Residue, then its C-alpha position, 0 to 999 in steps of 0.5 A: m573110270y571104275n570105282i574100287l572100294v577098299v576096306d581094311d582097318d589097316k590104313e597103311i594097307v589101304n594106302a598101299i592098295e590105292i597107290y598100286l591101283s591108282q597107277e592102273g587108272y582106277n578111282i579108289i574109295k576108302a573105308y576102314d570098317g564094315e559099317e563105313a564100307l556099307e555107307k560108302l556103297k550107298e553113296n557111290e557107284i562101286h564096280l569092285i570091292i576089296l574087303d578085309i576079313m578081320m576088322p572091328n565093328k563089323d568084320g568082312i564076312e558080316t559085311l559081305q553078307e549085307i552086300r550080297k542081299d541085293k548086289t552082285i558087285p565082285v568082291i575080292m577078300l583079303s586075309a592075313k592068314s593062309e589057312d583054307y578056313d578064312k578063304i572058304s568062309g569068304l567064298n561061301t559067303g559070296a566072295d568072287d576071289y581072295v588074296t592072302k596078305p602079304f600080297n604081291p601087287l602084280e597079283l592083286i592088280a591082275r585079280v582086280k582087272s580080271n574081276i572087273r572085266r567079267y563084271v562089266d561085260f556081264a552088266h553091259a549085256n544085261a543092259k542091252n535093249e531087246g531085239q539083239t540076235e540071240k546066242l543060245l547055249k543049251t543042254g536039256d532044260l538048262e539054257i544060257n542066252d549069252e546076249t542077255k546073260q539070262v540063265m534059264v532052267e525049266g523055263k525059270e530064270i536063275k540069277l548068277t553072279a558074273t563069276e558063276y555065269n562065266i564058269l557055267k558058260f565055259l562048261l556049257e560051251n564045251k558040254g560033254k568035255v571034262y576040264s580040270i580046276e586049272q583049266i577052268y580057272e585059266s579060261v575064266w580068269n585069263e591068268e595062271s592058276y595058283g591054288a585055285e582049288n577052293i575058288i573053283a570048288v566053292h563057285i561050282r557048289h554055288i552054281r549047282e545049288k542054283i541050277e540043280i533040282n537036287p544039288k546032291e544028285p546033279k543032272y547038269l553040272k557033274v564032278i569027275w573025281g580026281i579029274g575035274y568038272k563037266v556039263e552033261d550034253i543032254k539032247 
């Protein structure tokens, strides 16, 4: 059973999320502010966090900054506002996804399942013993070993989150081809794309910052303005 930490100062929202996700077989751990969330994270094995942005004591952005110092657990941000600023702030801090309140329960469940699936697959691969048959994806000096989930650039290992890894893997598997934001989202999240521009754009920027020597002049991960993104096919 997977443990989900739900963090919101509105107890009714926390209880509603617990009802929806418990019916899907998840175990819910509750916290009502950022400080309590960090304590729960120390005490429990957590597979995903649903984190509200606006909270007393320590808000969601500050809490996420603490979490991202040493953990790659997927985080879905909750925001009471629909403005792009809140969404982008969460994504820039290291969130994997976001849901705007009031949310559709089916959408929340779908986002939870998608993020947990990617994280668990990623974690299991990292825990495999050595000696597995390698599945290598390569362009230039950028290389992914899909068995160990290692990403190497010029011989140096690069640490990506599960979401970043899956985006890069998808584009590297199809190097040289241009994919729209919608195509990337639907391929990685396995669900229809609704307003995914911010999610993909921020994740792409994070990947570039990690794999490119000069992110402003990327060698590997290119934007094709007005169309989408691609990984260059470098021999």
